[in-house]
GUSE-187834 format. One record per residue: residue number from 1; residue in three letters; x, y negated, z of N, C-alpha, C in turn. Coordinates in steps of 0.001 Angstrom, whole numbers. Each point is the difference from the previous one (the first is absolute). Layout:
<recs>
<nr=NUM rest=ALA n.c1=X n.c2=Y n.c3=Z ca.c1=X ca.c2=Y ca.c3=Z c.c1=X c.c2=Y c.c3=Z>
...
</recs>
This chain:
<recs>
<nr=1 rest=UNK n.c1=-24440 n.c2=14058 n.c3=-32789 ca.c1=630 ca.c2=-164 ca.c3=1289 c.c1=-785 c.c2=-1038 c.c3=785>
<nr=2 rest=UNK n.c1=-199 n.c2=272 n.c3=1260 ca.c1=-735 ca.c2=-920 ca.c3=853 c.c1=958 c.c2=-976 c.c3=662>
<nr=3 rest=UNK n.c1=-510 n.c2=-1164 n.c3=346 ca.c1=812 ca.c2=-988 ca.c3=713 c.c1=522 c.c2=622 c.c3=1282>
<nr=4 rest=UNK n.c1=1282 n.c2=-216 n.c3=268 ca.c1=606 ca.c2=549 ca.c3=1199 c.c1=691 c.c2=1334 c.c3=-225>
<nr=5 rest=UNK n.c1=-222 n.c2=633 n.c3=-1178 ca.c1=687 ca.c2=1253 ca.c3=-298 c.c1=1494 c.c2=-276 c.c3=-174>
<nr=6 rest=UNK n.c1=799 n.c2=933 n.c3=478 ca.c1=1443 ca.c2=-114 ca.c3=-160 c.c1=379 c.c2=633 c.c3=-1328>
<nr=7 rest=UNK n.c1=734 n.c2=-717 n.c3=-823 ca.c1=458 ca.c2=516 ca.c3=-1284 c.c1=1376 c.c2=614 c.c3=201>
<nr=8 rest=UNK n.c1=157 n.c2=1293 n.c3=-306 ca.c1=1314 ca.c2=619 ca.c3=163 c.c1=1024 c.c2=-651 c.c3=-916>
<nr=9 rest=UNK n.c1=1233 n.c2=47 n.c3=417 ca.c1=1096 ca.c2=-510 ca.c3=-828 c.c1=198 c.c2=928 c.c3=-1194>
<nr=10 rest=UNK n.c1=684 n.c2=-506 n.c3=-995 ca.c1=313 ca.c2=783 ca.c3=-1190 c.c1=1491 c.c2=314 c.c3=1>
<nr=11 rest=UNK n.c1=322 n.c2=1213 n.c3=-438 ca.c1=1383 ca.c2=432 ca.c3=-72 c.c1=233 c.c2=720 c.c3=-1315>
<nr=12 rest=UNK n.c1=1168 n.c2=-234 n.c3=-592 ca.c1=399 ca.c2=635 ca.c3=-1243 c.c1=1066 c.c2=1045 c.c3=321>
<nr=13 rest=UNK n.c1=-319 n.c2=1255 n.c3=-293 ca.c1=973 ca.c2=1081 ca.c3=147 c.c1=584 c.c2=273 c.c3=-1382>
<nr=14 rest=UNK n.c1=1319 n.c2=182 n.c3=-43 ca.c1=682 ca.c2=238 ca.c3=-1274 c.c1=757 c.c2=1316 c.c3=57>
<nr=15 rest=UNK n.c1=-41 n.c2=711 n.c3=-1121 ca.c1=774 ca.c2=1221 ca.c3=-163 c.c1=767 c.c2=-77 c.c3=-1302>
<nr=16 rest=UNK n.c1=1267 n.c2=303 n.c3=55 ca.c1=800 ca.c2=164 ca.c3=-1204 c.c1=-346 c.c2=1383 c.c3=-517>
<nr=17 rest=UNK n.c1=-630 n.c2=102 n.c3=-1163 ca.c1=-649 ca.c2=1242 ca.c3=-418 c.c1=912 c.c2=1212 c.c3=-165>
<nr=18 rest=UNK n.c1=1302 n.c2=-130 n.c3=-265 ca.c1=796 ca.c2=1243 ca.c3=15 c.c1=-77 c.c2=706 c.c3=1355>
<nr=19 rest=UNK n.c1=-271 n.c2=-746 n.c3=1085 ca.c1=-159 ca.c2=607 ca.c3=1319 c.c1=-1313 c.c2=766 c.c3=111>
<nr=20 rest=UNK n.c1=-926 n.c2=-234 n.c3=-913 ca.c1=-1299 ca.c2=670 ca.c3=33 c.c1=6 c.c2=1307 c.c3=-792>
<nr=21 rest=UNK n.c1=1134 n.c2=360 n.c3=-563 ca.c1=165 ca.c2=1269 ca.c3=-727 c.c1=-1034 c.c2=190 c.c3=-1102>
<nr=22 rest=UNK n.c1=-263 n.c2=-1048 n.c3=-763 ca.c1=-900 ca.c2=106 ca.c3=-1146 c.c1=-1479 c.c2=79 c.c3=323>
<nr=23 rest=UNK n.c1=-393 n.c2=-319 n.c3=1234 ca.c1=-1420 ca.c2=65 ca.c3=371 c.c1=-782 c.c2=-1108 c.c3=-697>
<nr=24 rest=UNK n.c1=-1185 n.c2=343 n.c3=-454 ca.c1=-891 ca.c2=-992 ca.c3=-619 c.c1=-556 c.c2=-913 c.c3=1085>
<nr=25 rest=UNK n.c1=-326 n.c2=-1222 n.c3=-375 ca.c1=-518 ca.c2=-969 ca.c3=975 c.c1=-1329 c.c2=488 c.c3=583>
<nr=26 rest=UNK n.c1=-769 n.c2=763 n.c3=-759 ca.c1=-1250 ca.c2=537 ca.c3=544 c.c1=284 c.c2=976 c.c3=1139>
<nr=27 rest=UNK n.c1=1068 n.c2=781 n.c3=-115 ca.c1=395 ca.c2=923 ca.c3=1066 c.c1=491 c.c2=-776 c.c3=1219>
<nr=28 rest=UNK n.c1=778 n.c2=-1050 n.c3=-232 ca.c1=497 ca.c2=-841 ca.c3=1096 c.c1=-1186 c.c2=-611 c.c3=749>
<nr=29 rest=UNK n.c1=-950 n.c2=-570 n.c3=-738 ca.c1=-1178 ca.c2=-616 ca.c3=629 c.c1=-811 c.c2=1034 c.c3=781>
<nr=30 rest=UNK n.c1=-157 n.c2=1186 n.c3=-541 ca.c1=-762 ca.c2=1039 ca.c3=689 c.c1=704 c.c2=409 c.c3=1300>
<nr=31 rest=UNK n.c1=1316 n.c2=142 n.c3=-23 ca.c1=743 ca.c2=349 ca.c3=1218 c.c1=-137 c.c2=-1095 c.c3=1055>
<nr=32 rest=UNK n.c1=55 n.c2=-1250 n.c3=-435 ca.c1=-158 ca.c2=-1111 ca.c3=945 c.c1=-1407 c.c2=-17 c.c3=588>
<nr=33 rest=UNK n.c1=-1014 n.c2=252 n.c3=-831 ca.c1=-1385 ca.c2=39 ca.c3=484 c.c1=-181 c.c2=1128 c.c3=1012>
<nr=34 rest=UNK n.c1=608 n.c2=1149 n.c3=-263 ca.c1=-93 ca.c2=1116 ca.c3=939 c.c1=662 c.c2=-354 c.c3=1327>
<nr=35 rest=UNK n.c1=1117 n.c2=-708 n.c3=-61 ca.c1=675 ca.c2=-440 ca.c3=1221 c.c1=-888 c.c2=-965 c.c3=780>
<nr=36 rest=UNK n.c1=-640 n.c2=-925 n.c3=-699 ca.c1=-913 ca.c2=-952 ca.c3=646 c.c1=-1171 c.c2=725 c.c3=663>
<nr=37 rest=UNK n.c1=-472 n.c2=1058 n.c3=-619 ca.c1=-1158 ca.c2=739 ca.c3=532 c.c1=313 c.c2=698 c.c3=1320>
<nr=38 rest=UNK n.c1=1272 n.c2=223 n.c3=282 ca.c1=366 ca.c2=688 ca.c3=1245 c.c1=124 c.c2=-951 c.c3=1183>
<nr=39 rest=UNK n.c1=-59 n.c2=-1301 n.c3=-262 ca.c1=124 ca.c2=-971 ca.c3=1088 c.c1=-1231 c.c2=28 c.c3=893>
<nr=40 rest=UNK n.c1=189 n.c2=-238 n.c3=1290 ca.c1=-1171 ca.c2=-69 ca.c3=887 c.c1=-875 c.c2=-1198 c.c3=-369>
<nr=41 rest=UNK n.c1=-1286 n.c2=124 n.c3=260 ca.c1=-940 ca.c2=-1091 ca.c3=-281 c.c1=400 c.c2=-1237 c.c3=795>
<nr=42 rest=UNK n.c1=-71 n.c2=-1150 n.c3=-655 ca.c1=310 ca.c2=-1266 ca.c3=648 c.c1=-790 c.c2=-1095 c.c3=-695>
<nr=43 rest=UNK n.c1=-167 n.c2=-1127 n.c3=668 ca.c1=-846 ca.c2=-1059 ca.c3=-553 c.c1=578 c.c2=-582 c.c3=-1291>
<nr=44 rest=UNK n.c1=1291 n.c2=-192 n.c3=-74 ca.c1=633 ca.c2=-516 ca.c3=-1215 c.c1=837 c.c2=1112 c.c3=-631>
<nr=45 rest=UNK n.c1=-678 n.c2=941 n.c3=-618 ca.c1=674 ca.c2=1145 ca.c3=-608 c.c1=844 c.c2=-454 c.c3=-1197>
<nr=46 rest=UNK n.c1=1266 n.c2=417 n.c3=-65 ca.c1=831 ca.c2=-367 ca.c3=-1153 c.c1=-592 c.c2=581 c.c3=-1286>
<nr=47 rest=UNK n.c1=279 n.c2=-675 n.c3=-1108 ca.c1=-508 ca.c2=442 ca.c3=-1303 c.c1=1091 c.c2=-114 c.c3=-1051>
<nr=48 rest=UNK n.c1=-22 n.c2=918 n.c3=-938 ca.c1=783 ca.c2=-143 ca.c3=-1221 c.c1=-914 c.c2=-721 c.c3=-976>
<nr=49 rest=UNK n.c1=319 n.c2=-1241 n.c3=-332 ca.c1=-861 ca.c2=-782 ca.c3=-890 c.c1=183 c.c2=425 c.c3=-1451>
<nr=50 rest=UNK n.c1=1229 n.c2=210 n.c3=-402 ca.c1=278 ca.c2=564 ca.c3=-1318 c.c1=1463 c.c2=395 c.c3=-102>
<nr=51 rest=UNK n.c1=267 n.c2=830 n.c3=-1002 ca.c1=1361 ca.c2=446 ca.c3=-266 c.c1=247 c.c2=-148 c.c3=-1496>
<nr=52 rest=UNK n.c1=1219 n.c2=-325 n.c3=-347 ca.c1=344 ca.c2=-114 ca.c3=-1416 c.c1=1446 c.c2=393 c.c3=-212>
<nr=53 rest=UNK n.c1=286 n.c2=369 n.c3=-1237 ca.c1=1343 ca.c2=427 ca.c3=-354 c.c1=457 c.c2=-803 c.c3=-1202>
<nr=54 rest=UNK n.c1=1273 n.c2=-355 n.c3=-10 ca.c1=610 ca.c2=-697 ca.c3=-1121 c.c1=1095 c.c2=932 c.c3=-531>
<nr=55 rest=UNK n.c1=-380 n.c2=941 n.c3=-867 ca.c1=960 ca.c2=1016 ca.c3=-442 c.c1=1261 c.c2=-570 c.c3=-649>
<nr=56 rest=UNK n.c1=-144 n.c2=-1064 n.c3=-770 ca.c1=1159 ca.c2=-582 ca.c3=-684 c.c1=1045 c.c2=-500 c.c3=996>
<nr=57 rest=UNK n.c1=-435 n.c2=-467 n.c3=1162 ca.c1=922 ca.c2=-493 ca.c3=1018 c.c1=260 c.c2=1023 c.c3=1106>
<nr=58 rest=UNK n.c1=-613 n.c2=1176 n.c3=-97 ca.c1=192 ca.c2=1089 ca.c3=966 c.c1=-423 c.c2=-386 c.c3=1421>
<nr=59 rest=UNK n.c1=-1116 n.c2=-720 n.c3=115 ca.c1=-529 ca.c2=-374 ca.c3=1309 c.c1=-1466 c.c2=358 c.c3=108>
<nr=60 rest=UNK n.c1=-422 n.c2=275 n.c3=1235 ca.c1=-1406 ca.c2=185 ca.c3=329 c.c1=-292 c.c2=-880 c.c3=1206>
<nr=61 rest=UNK n.c1=-1239 n.c2=-450 n.c3=101 ca.c1=-402 ca.c2=-913 ca.c3=1062 c.c1=-1335 c.c2=421 c.c3=585>
<nr=62 rest=UNK n.c1=-169 n.c2=-258 n.c3=1272 ca.c1=-1275 ca.c2=182 ca.c3=658 c.c1=-315 c.c2=-1258 c.c3=787>
<nr=63 rest=UNK n.c1=-1210 n.c2=-495 n.c3=-126 ca.c1=-428 ca.c2=-1172 ca.c3=757 c.c1=-948 c.c2=483 c.c3=1091>
<nr=64 rest=UNK n.c1=343 n.c2=-337 n.c3=1233 ca.c1=-745 ca.c2=457 ca.c3=1165 c.c1=-599 c.c2=-1175 c.c3=763>
<nr=65 rest=UNK n.c1=-1140 n.c2=232 n.c3=616 ca.c1=-553 ca.c2=-895 ca.c3=1015 c.c1=250 c.c2=724 c.c3=1314>
<nr=66 rest=UNK n.c1=761 n.c2=-621 n.c3=888 ca.c1=373 ca.c2=651 ca.c3=1257 c.c1=378 c.c2=-1054 c.c3=1022>
<nr=67 rest=UNK n.c1=150 n.c2=449 n.c3=1236 ca.c1=349 ca.c2=-939 ca.c3=1065 c.c1=1491 c.c2=-308 c.c3=60>
<nr=68 rest=UNK n.c1=842 n.c2=867 n.c3=-594 ca.c1=1445 ca.c2=-250 ca.c3=60 c.c1=736 c.c2=811 c.c3=-1057>
<nr=69 rest=UNK n.c1=1218 n.c2=-424 n.c3=-285 ca.c1=863 ca.c2=740 ca.c3=-904 c.c1=343 c.c2=1365 c.c3=590>
<nr=70 rest=UNK n.c1=96 n.c2=74 n.c3=1325 ca.c1=304 ca.c2=1267 ca.c3=660 c.c1=-1108 c.c2=1024 c.c3=-251>
<nr=71 rest=UNK n.c1=-1242 n.c2=-456 n.c3=3 ca.c1=-1118 ca.c2=895 ca.c3=-285 c.c1=115 c.c2=546 c.c3=-1413>
<nr=72 rest=UNK n.c1=314 n.c2=-864 n.c3=-948 ca.c1=164 ca.c2=423 ca.c3=-1390 c.c1=1158 c.c2=994 c.c3=-110>
<nr=73 rest=UNK n.c1=1091 n.c2=-267 n.c3=682 ca.c1=1148 ca.c2=914 ca.c3=-20 c.c1=-393 c.c2=1372 c.c3=534>
<nr=74 rest=UNK n.c1=-795 n.c2=36 n.c3=1057 ca.c1=-446 ca.c2=1273 ca.c3=571 c.c1=-906 c.c2=756 c.c3=-970>
<nr=75 rest=UNK n.c1=-877 n.c2=-721 n.c3=-679 ca.c1=-892 ca.c2=616 ca.c3=-982 c.c1=817 c.c2=631 c.c3=-1123>
<nr=76 rest=UNK n.c1=956 n.c2=-753 n.c3=-509 ca.c1=840 ca.c2=494 ca.c3=-1097 c.c1=837 c.c2=1195 c.c3=446>
<nr=77 rest=UNK n.c1=595 n.c2=-103 n.c3=1161 ca.c1=831 ca.c2=1083 ca.c3=531 c.c1=-831 c.c2=1263 c.c3=180>
<nr=78 rest=UNK n.c1=-1196 n.c2=-139 n.c3=588 ca.c1=-874 ca.c2=1148 ca.c3=226 c.c1=-417 c.c2=648 c.c3=-1320>
<nr=79 rest=UNK n.c1=-110 n.c2=-799 n.c3=-1057 ca.c1=-366 ca.c2=519 ca.c3=-1325 c.c1=1183 c.c2=669 c.c3=-691>
<nr=80 rest=UNK n.c1=1193 n.c2=-77 n.c3=612 ca.c1=1201 ca.c2=539 ca.c3=-634 c.c1=544 c.c2=-912 c.c3=-1071>
<nr=81 rest=UNK n.c1=-377 n.c2=-1291 n.c3=92 ca.c1=404 ca.c2=-1005 ca.c3=-985 c.c1=604 c.c2=-1216 c.c3=691>
<nr=82 rest=UNK n.c1=1127 n.c2=175 n.c3=699 ca.c1=565 ca.c2=-1160 ca.c3=680 c.c1=298 c.c2=-1124 c.c3=-999>
<nr=83 rest=UNK n.c1=-509 n.c2=-1173 n.c3=304 ca.c1=168 ca.c2=-1141 ca.c3=-908 c.c1=1441 c.c2=-493 c.c3=38>
<nr=84 rest=UNK n.c1=478 n.c2=-433 n.c3=-1156 ca.c1=1331 ca.c2=-591 ca.c3=-71 c.c1=3 c.c2=-1397 c.c3=608>
<nr=85 rest=UNK n.c1=-1157 n.c2=-665 n.c3=-76 ca.c1=-119 ca.c2=-1339 ca.c3=585 c.c1=-1464 c.c2=-288 c.c3=256>
<nr=86 rest=UNK n.c1=-271 n.c2=-688 n.c3=1103 ca.c1=-1356 ca.c2=-463 ca.c3=329 c.c1=115 c.c2=-1474 c.c3=352>
<nr=87 rest=UNK n.c1=-796 n.c2=-816 n.c3=-670 ca.c1=36 ca.c2=-1435 ca.c3=253 c.c1=-1414 c.c2=-541 c.c3=173>
<nr=88 rest=UNK n.c1=-104 n.c2=-1056 n.c3=786 ca.c1=-1283 ca.c2=-687 ca.c3=152 c.c1=-363 c.c2=-629 c.c3=-1341>
<nr=89 rest=UNK n.c1=-1272 n.c2=-15 n.c3=-320 ca.c1=-460 ca.c2=-538 ca.c3=-1274 c.c1=-1137 c.c2=-983 c.c3=245>
<nr=90 rest=UNK n.c1=-203 n.c2=-862 n.c3=-957 ca.c1=-1078 ca.c2=-989 ca.c3=46 c.c1=-809 c.c2=184 c.c3=-1275>
<nr=91 rest=UNK n.c1=-1314 n.c2=-25 n.c3=140 ca.c1=-837 ca.c2=147 ca.c3=-1185 c.c1=-802 c.c2=-1265 c.c3=-243>
<nr=92 rest=UNK n.c1=-378 n.c2=-177 n.c3=-1256 ca.c1=-848 ca.c2=-1120 ca.c3=-376 c.c1=-1087 c.c2=536 c.c3=-918>
<nr=93 rest=UNK n.c1=-1191 n.c2=-472 n.c3=189 ca.c1=-1111 ca.c2=385 ca.c3=-851 c.c1=9 c.c2=-915 c.c3=-1213>
<nr=94 rest=UNK n.c1=229 n.c2=533 n.c3=-1213 ca.c1=60 ca.c2=-857 ca.c3=-1179 c.c1=-1323 c.c2=-722 c.c3=-266>
<nr=95 rest=UNK n.c1=-1079 n.c2=489 n.c3=566 ca.c1=-1299 ca.c2=-656 ca.c3=-186 c.c1=-83 c.c2=-1281 c.c3=826>
<nr=96 rest=UNK n.c1=884 n.c2=-130 n.c3=997 ca.c1=32 ca.c2=-1198 ca.c3=836 c.c1=1079 c.c2=-981 c.c3=-471>
<nr=97 rest=UNK n.c1=393 n.c2=107 n.c3=-1239 ca.c1=1084 ca.c2=-813 ca.c3=-539 c.c1=-359 c.c2=-1478 c.c3=-1>
<nr=98 rest=UNK n.c1=927 n.c2=-861 n.c3=422 ca.c1=-259 ca.c2=-1438 ca.c3=-38 c.c1=126 c.c2=-567 c.c3=-1415>
<nr=99 rest=UNK n.c1=373 n.c2=863 n.c3=-972 ca.c1=229 ca.c2=-470 ca.c3=-1359 c.c1=-1222 c.c2=168 c.c3=-897>
<nr=100 rest=UNK n.c1=-1115 n.c2=437 n.c3=565 ca.c1=-1215 ca.c2=172 ca.c3=-802 c.c1=-623 c.c2=-1326 c.c3=-347>
</recs>
């Protein structure tokens, strides 16, 4: 990243997996990626950074870089995967740990 670049905010989308009708997390991620691909070109294009599922707790999560929670909600809705909750998230690089 170059100096002066704007870093998109991070958002955590959550799905209670019974609402996903048994879909694998790879299918969920692929649907979200397809939804992202339909967005018009823009300078700060939203991204799905990663998706994960916690089967024992019946939850799935997607971490997005985007300009707003509303953008993430639109991406999820367009993918046919309306999120149960979307919250702002903060990330930390473990390599930048002050405990080293």
